[in-house]
N, C-alpha and C positions, 0 to 999 in steps of 0.2 A: 132816461138812460141813453148814453151814447157809447159807441165803440170807437176806438181810435188806436193808432199805432204811434207811440211816442218817438220823436226824432231827437237825437242828441244835438244840442246847439253848437258843440265843439267840433265833432268829427262827422256829423250828419248820419250816423249809423241808426238804423231803424230798430226799435225794440219789438217785443211781442205784443200781440193785440191785447188791449185792456178795455175794461168797462168802467165808466164813470157816471155818476148821477149828478144832475144839476137842477137847481130849483129856479123858479122865475124871479125870486126876490134877492138872491145872493149868488155871487160867483163861487165856483169851486176851483181850488188849486190842488193839482196833483204833482208829486215829485217823481222824476225819472232819473235813476242813477245808471249811467252807462258803464257796462262792464269792460268795454274796450279801452276807453281813455280815462275812466274814473271821474268824469265830469257830471255835475248835477244840473238837470234842466227842470224848470218849473213850467207846467202846462196849466193854463187857465181856461175854464169854460164859463161863458157868460151868455145869458139870453138877453138880447136887446130887441125891443119892439117899439 
C-alpha cells in the first residue's frame, strides 16, 4: 500500500491524499479527475527491482 497526493498534469493542482495498492508482478493505474480544470490524469505505480 502507498499513500500519495495526485497532481493534475494540466494545472498542477494537488488533490486530496489517496491510498493505492500495488503488487510486485503488475503495475497499477489510478485515474485522477481535477475539479478545477476538468482534466484527467493517470497515475501509475510500478515496483521495479
